[in-house]
C-alpha positions as CSV (number, residue, x, y, z in Angstrom):
1,M,86.2,22.9,-104.8
2,G,85.4,22.3,-108.5
3,E,82.6,24.8,-108.6
4,S,84.3,27.6,-106.9
5,E,87.3,27.2,-109.4
6,A,84.8,27.3,-112.2
7,I,83.2,30.4,-111.0
8,A,86.5,32.2,-110.7
9,A,87.3,31.2,-114.2
10,L,84.1,32.5,-115.6
11,A,84.6,35.9,-114.0
12,T,87.6,36.4,-116.4
13,A,85.5,35.9,-119.6
14,D,86.0,38.6,-122.1
15,P,85.4,36.9,-125.7
16,R,87.0,38.7,-128.6
17,W,86.5,38.0,-132.3
18,F,90.1,38.0,-133.4
19,D,90.3,36.3,-136.9
20,V,88.9,34.6,-139.8
21,T,90.6,31.4,-141.0
22,L,90.3,28.3,-143.2
23,A,88.7,25.4,-141.4
24,G,91.5,23.2,-142.9
25,S,94.2,25.3,-141.1
26,V,92.4,24.6,-137.7
27,I,91.6,20.9,-138.3
28,Q,94.6,19.3,-139.9
29,D,93.7,15.8,-140.9
30,E,95.1,13.9,-144.0
31,H,91.7,12.2,-144.4
32,R,88.5,13.7,-145.9
33,W,86.5,15.1,-142.9
34,L,83.3,17.0,-142.2
35,L,82.1,18.4,-139.0
36,H,78.3,18.4,-137.9
37,A,76.4,19.7,-134.9
38,G,75.6,17.7,-131.7
39,P,76.9,14.4,-130.7
40,P,78.2,11.6,-133.0
41,F,75.9,9.9,-135.5
42,R,75.6,6.2,-134.5
43,R,75.6,5.1,-138.3
44,P,75.2,6.8,-141.7
45,A,71.7,5.5,-142.2
46,A,70.5,7.4,-139.2
47,I,71.6,10.8,-140.6
48,P,68.4,12.9,-141.1
49,A,67.9,14.3,-144.7
50,P,68.7,18.0,-143.9
51,V,72.1,17.0,-142.6
52,V,72.6,14.6,-145.4
53,N,71.9,17.5,-147.8
54,S,74.5,19.7,-146.1
55,L,77.1,16.9,-146.2
56,V,76.5,16.5,-149.9
57,F,76.7,20.1,-150.5
58,A,80.0,20.2,-148.7
59,C,81.5,17.2,-150.6
60,V,80.6,18.9,-153.9
61,Y,82.0,22.2,-152.6
62,E,85.4,20.5,-151.7
63,G,85.5,18.8,-155.1
64,W,85.2,15.3,-153.6
65,A,82.3,14.5,-155.9
66,A,81.1,16.0,-159.1
67,T,77.4,15.8,-158.4
68,F,75.1,15.6,-155.3
69,E,74.2,12.0,-156.2
70,E,77.8,11.1,-156.2
71,A,78.4,13.0,-152.9
72,A,75.5,11.2,-151.3
73,A,76.8,7.8,-152.2
74,L,80.3,8.9,-151.0
75,V,78.9,9.9,-147.6
76,M,76.6,6.8,-147.3
77,R,79.5,4.3,-147.8
78,G,81.6,6.1,-145.2
79,G,84.0,7.8,-147.6
80,V,84.1,10.9,-145.5
81,C,85.0,11.0,-141.6
82,L,82.1,12.6,-139.8
83,S,82.8,14.2,-136.4
84,P,81.0,16.4,-133.8
85,A,82.2,19.9,-134.4
86,Q,82.2,20.7,-130.7
87,D,84.7,18.0,-130.1
88,V,87.4,20.0,-131.9
89,G,86.4,23.4,-130.8
90,V,83.9,24.4,-133.5
91,V,80.1,25.1,-133.3
92,V,77.7,24.7,-136.2
93,P,74.3,26.1,-136.5
94,L,71.2,23.9,-137.4
95,A,71.9,21.3,-140.0
96,G,75.0,23.0,-141.4
97,V,78.3,21.4,-141.6
98,V,82.0,22.5,-141.9
99,S,84.5,21.4,-144.5
100,P,88.1,22.2,-144.9
101,S,87.7,25.0,-147.5
102,M,85.2,26.9,-145.5
103,C,86.2,30.0,-143.4
104,L,85.6,30.2,-139.7
105,A,85.3,33.1,-137.4
106,A,87.7,32.7,-134.4
107,V,86.7,33.7,-130.9
108,S,88.6,33.6,-127.7
109,A,87.4,34.2,-124.1
110,G,90.7,35.3,-123.0
111,A,94.6,35.2,-123.4
112,D,94.9,31.8,-121.8
113,A,91.6,30.3,-123.4
114,D,91.4,27.9,-126.3
115,P,89.8,29.6,-129.3
116,R,86.3,28.6,-130.5
117,Y,85.4,28.6,-134.2
118,V,82.1,29.0,-136.2
119,P,81.3,29.1,-139.9
120,L,80.5,32.7,-141.2
121,H,76.8,33.3,-141.4
122,E,75.4,32.9,-144.9
123,G,72.4,35.1,-144.6
124,V,68.7,34.1,-144.8
125,A,68.1,34.0,-148.5
126,Q,70.8,31.3,-149.3
127,S,72.0,29.1,-146.4
128,A,73.3,25.4,-146.2
129,M,72.3,25.3,-142.6
130,F,68.7,25.0,-143.4
131,G,69.4,21.6,-145.0
132,R,68.0,22.1,-148.6
133,R,69.8,20.6,-151.6
134,D,70.3,23.6,-153.7
135,S,73.1,23.9,-156.3
136,T,72.9,27.8,-156.1
137,L,74.4,27.7,-152.7
138,L,77.9,26.7,-154.2
139,A,78.6,30.1,-155.7
140,H,77.2,31.9,-152.7
141,R,79.3,29.9,-150.2
142,R,82.4,30.5,-152.4
143,W,81.7,34.3,-152.1
144,I,81.3,34.0,-148.3
145,D,84.7,32.2,-148.1
146,T,86.5,34.6,-150.4
147,E,85.3,38.3,-150.6
148,L,83.4,38.5,-147.3
149,A,85.9,36.5,-145.5
150,G,88.9,38.5,-146.8
151,W,87.1,41.7,-145.9
152,L,86.4,40.6,-142.4
153,K,89.9,39.4,-141.8
154,G,91.2,42.7,-142.9
155,V,89.0,44.7,-140.4
156,L,89.8,42.4,-137.5
157,H,93.4,43.7,-137.5
158,E,92.7,44.3,-133.8
159,P,90.4,41.8,-131.8
160,L,86.8,43.0,-131.5
161,P,85.5,42.7,-127.9
162,L,82.0,41.1,-128.1
163,L,80.3,41.3,-124.6
164,G,79.7,45.1,-124.9
165,I,77.8,44.8,-128.1
166,L,76.0,41.6,-126.8
167,R,75.1,43.4,-123.6
168,E,73.7,46.4,-125.5
169,S,71.7,44.1,-127.8
170,L,70.0,42.4,-124.9
171,S,68.9,45.7,-123.5
172,E,67.3,46.4,-127.0
173,G,65.0,43.2,-126.9
174,D,67.4,40.6,-128.4
175,D,67.7,37.2,-126.6
176,G,71.0,36.5,-128.2
177,H,69.7,33.3,-130.0
178,S,66.2,33.5,-131.7
179,R,66.3,37.3,-132.0
180,T,69.6,38.9,-132.8
181,V,68.5,41.9,-134.9
182,A,70.0,44.6,-132.5
183,G,73.2,42.5,-132.0
184,S,73.8,42.0,-135.7
185,R,73.3,45.9,-136.2
186,G,75.8,46.6,-133.5
187,L,78.3,44.0,-134.8
188,V,78.0,45.3,-138.4
189,E,78.5,48.9,-137.2
190,A,81.6,48.0,-135.3
191,L,83.1,46.2,-138.2
192,V,82.0,48.8,-140.8
193,G,83.5,51.5,-138.5
194,R,86.9,50.0,-139.1
195,A,86.5,49.5,-142.8
196,G,87.5,52.9,-144.3
197,S,87.4,52.7,-148.0
198,T,87.7,48.9,-148.2
199,L,83.9,48.2,-148.0
200,S,82.5,47.0,-151.3
201,D,78.7,47.5,-152.2
202,R,78.2,43.7,-152.2
203,V,79.7,43.2,-148.8
204,L,77.6,46.1,-147.4
205,S,74.4,45.0,-149.1
206,F,74.9,41.5,-147.7
207,L,75.5,42.8,-144.1
208,D,72.5,44.9,-144.4
209,S,70.2,42.0,-145.4
210,A,71.5,39.6,-142.6
211,P,69.6,40.4,-139.4
212,A,70.9,37.1,-137.9
213,F,74.6,37.7,-138.8
214,A,75.5,38.0,-135.1
215,L,74.0,34.5,-134.3
216,N,77.1,32.6,-135.4
217,I,79.4,34.9,-133.5
218,W,77.3,34.7,-130.3
219,M,77.5,30.9,-130.7
220,A,81.3,31.0,-130.7
221,A,81.4,33.6,-127.8
222,A,79.2,31.3,-125.7
223,S,81.4,28.3,-126.5
224,S,84.5,30.2,-125.8
225,I,83.1,31.2,-122.5
226,L,82.0,27.8,-121.5
227,S,85.5,26.5,-122.5
228,L,87.0,28.4,-119.5
229,V,85.5,25.8,-117.2
230,D,86.3,22.8,-119.3
231,G,88.1,20.0,-117.4
232,I,87.6,21.2,-113.8
233,P,87.4,18.0,-111.7
234,G,84.1,17.7,-110.0
235,S,82.4,20.5,-111.8
236,A,78.9,19.9,-113.1
237,M,78.6,22.9,-115.3
238,V,77.5,22.3,-118.9
239,T,80.3,23.1,-121.3
240,R,78.9,21.7,-124.5
241,A,75.3,21.2,-125.7
242,G,73.7,20.4,-129.1
243,S,71.8,18.1,-131.3
244,N,72.4,16.2,-134.6
245,G,68.6,15.8,-135.3
246,V,68.6,12.3,-133.9
247,D,70.2,12.6,-130.4
248,F,70.6,15.7,-128.0
249,G,73.7,15.7,-126.0
250,I,75.8,17.6,-123.3
251,Q,79.1,17.5,-121.8
252,L,80.1,18.5,-118.3
253,S,83.2,20.4,-117.1
254,G,84.3,17.5,-114.9
255,T,83.9,14.9,-117.9
256,P,85.3,16.6,-120.9
257,G,84.9,14.7,-124.2
258,V,82.2,12.6,-122.8
259,W,78.7,13.1,-124.5
260,T,75.6,12.1,-122.4
261,T,72.7,11.8,-124.9
262,V,68.9,11.4,-125.0
263,E,66.6,11.3,-128.0
264,A,66.5,14.7,-129.7
265,P,63.4,16.5,-128.4
266,D,60.5,18.0,-130.5
267,I,60.4,21.7,-130.9
268,V,57.1,23.3,-129.8
269,G,56.3,26.5,-131.6
270,F,54.8,28.1,-134.7
271,R,54.9,26.8,-138.3
272,D,54.9,28.6,-141.6
273,P,51.4,27.9,-143.0
274,R,53.0,27.2,-146.4
275,Y,54.5,24.2,-144.9
276,R,52.0,23.0,-142.4
277,D,52.1,19.4,-143.8
278,A,55.9,19.1,-144.0
279,P,57.4,16.7,-141.5
280,Q,59.2,18.4,-138.7
281,L,62.7,17.5,-137.7
282,P,63.5,17.4,-133.8
283,A,66.0,19.7,-132.1
284,I,69.2,20.2,-134.2
285,G,72.2,22.4,-134.0
286,D,74.9,23.5,-131.7
287,S,73.4,26.9,-131.0
288,A,72.0,25.4,-127.7
289,V,75.3,26.5,-126.3
290,I,73.9,30.1,-126.2
291,D,70.9,29.0,-124.1
292,F,73.0,26.8,-121.8
293,L,75.3,29.8,-121.2
294,G,72.2,31.7,-119.9
295,L,70.9,33.5,-123.0
296,G,68.2,32.5,-125.5
297,G,65.5,30.7,-123.6
298,Q,67.0,32.0,-120.3
299,A,66.9,35.6,-121.4
300,L,63.1,35.9,-122.2
301,S,62.5,38.4,-119.5
302,T,64.2,41.1,-121.6
303,A,62.9,39.8,-125.0
304,P,59.2,40.9,-125.2
305,D,58.8,40.2,-129.0
306,V,60.1,36.7,-128.5
307,R,57.8,36.1,-125.6
308,S,54.9,37.4,-127.6
309,V,55.7,35.1,-130.6
310,L,56.2,32.0,-128.3
311,A,53.4,32.8,-125.9
312,G,51.5,29.6,-126.5
313,S,54.5,27.4,-126.5
314,L,56.3,28.5,-123.3
315,P,55.9,26.8,-119.9
316,P,54.4,28.8,-117.1
317,D,57.8,29.1,-115.2
318,A,59.7,30.4,-118.3
319,L,60.7,33.6,-116.7
320,A,61.5,32.3,-113.2
321,R,63.5,29.2,-114.4
322,P,66.8,30.8,-115.2
323,M,67.5,31.8,-111.5
324,E,66.9,28.2,-110.5
325,I,69.2,26.4,-112.9
326,L,72.0,28.9,-113.7
327,R,75.1,29.5,-111.7
328,T,75.7,32.7,-109.8
329,P,77.5,35.1,-109.5
330,P,77.1,36.3,-113.2
331,I,79.8,36.8,-115.8
332,D,80.9,40.5,-114.9
333,R,81.1,41.8,-118.3
334,L,77.5,40.4,-119.4
335,G,75.8,42.5,-116.7
336,S,73.7,41.2,-113.9
337,R,72.4,38.0,-115.5
338,A,73.1,34.7,-114.0
339,A,75.0,32.4,-116.3
340,V,76.0,28.8,-117.1
341,T,73.7,25.8,-116.6
342,D,74.6,23.9,-113.5
343,V,73.4,20.2,-113.6
344,R,73.0,19.9,-109.8
345,K,70.8,23.1,-109.7
346,V,68.8,21.6,-112.6
347,L,68.1,18.4,-110.8
348,T,67.1,20.4,-107.6
349,A,64.7,22.4,-109.7
350,G,63.5,19.3,-111.6
351,R,63.7,21.0,-115.0
352,G,66.3,22.1,-117.5
353,P,67.0,25.1,-119.6
354,L,64.7,26.3,-122.4
355,V,66.4,26.2,-125.8
356,L,65.0,28.4,-128.6
357,L,65.4,26.7,-132.1
358,G,64.5,27.1,-135.7
359,I,62.3,24.2,-137.1
360,L,63.5,22.4,-140.2
361,D,61.6,20.3,-142.6
362,A,62.6,16.7,-141.9
363,S,62.3,15.8,-145.6
364,G,65.0,18.3,-146.5
365,E,62.9,20.0,-149.2
366,H,61.7,23.2,-147.7
367,G,64.5,24.3,-145.3
368,R,63.4,26.3,-142.2
369,V,59.6,26.0,-141.7
370,G,59.1,27.7,-138.3
371,A,60.7,28.2,-134.9
372,G,59.9,27.4,-131.3
373,V,61.2,26.1,-127.9
374,V,62.6,23.0,-126.5
375,D,62.2,22.1,-122.8
376,V,65.3,19.9,-122.3
377,S,64.5,16.6,-120.5
378,V,65.9,16.2,-116.9
379,Q,67.0,12.7,-118.0
380,V,70.1,13.9,-119.8
381,F,71.2,15.8,-116.8
382,E,70.6,12.8,-114.4
383,S,72.7,10.6,-116.6
384,A,75.4,13.3,-117.0
385,L,75.8,13.7,-113.2
386,A,75.9,9.9,-112.8
387,R,78.7,9.8,-115.2
388,L,80.5,12.5,-113.2
389,T,80.1,10.8,-110.0
390,G,81.0,7.3,-111.4
391,E,77.4,6.0,-110.8
392,F,76.4,5.7,-114.5
393,R,75.5,2.3,-115.8
394,E,75.1,1.9,-119.6
395,V,71.9,0.3,-120.6
396,S,71.8,-2.0,-123.7
397,A,69.4,-1.2,-126.4
């Protein structure tokens, strides 16, 4: 009964980008807070260096500390409340964080759906999500949250439907996660088409140089679609997925708010030869929601360039796997693709979804150093289903 209700809810999915708003207006908390990707951190000392760098950046950005050194001390002594972004309806890419003064794109999958939020994409030249400690990011982020955010809010006077743009981008070779070139172009064209004379040279230049601009919006769209099945009793569809660089976790429709985790898996892929000796951070980021919806690593059949780049890293069944682990029938407006990871189907198949991720330098010095694929362990799905059925037993470390 739970799955039939979930399938009916998914059939209504029609995500629209409807606003840009301050994070502090979405998360109203009198304490200092920051949001990060994936499940909760067990202790401050466990936070990987790239995430520490992003937390430090956000503390200085908010004016809670004057220097990065002061900010690091503030974070390590527990002076800021750290929470999983997905627990409050936000998704965060890679090692990025969200703070109250940052602007978020707001996406909703339907009139009765809860909105999902994501920080605005910062581009590839300067981006805190890569986890480097760089003081030049402060001015760039300020511009993102003022001029760019203001312009976007103005052109979103009417909600922007997303699935048509996303569907078209998939037909042009995007996978919706690791390759978003066509989607970014389509999204920018739709936004600029509404702009009239309000488009500044700087905004246009930024949008023209941001081939992954759509990535964050697709994250929010995926999360908003998955939210439609949140809280359906007995449903084993995955509604949240992500990693904090230490632990990888998922939540199921039938057990909302409950993270089931495993150790963050390694990413197998290619490395920038300039950083061949840099230590590699395991899987990180909330962008896994895209792949768990049925895109990214489940959309390789129509993404030949991605398949070519990752040819040596993909398992032999990469193209066949989606139909074994995803729910059908598909989401109507997304075409004929199967959608949404079903834990019971995963366990029958004996393998989970493939997740396409950027590789970060674990030391926090070099930022993004490559890209690859994660073959998610079946263990996390076994444990999640055991929680759903009441058979889970916590094992002491």
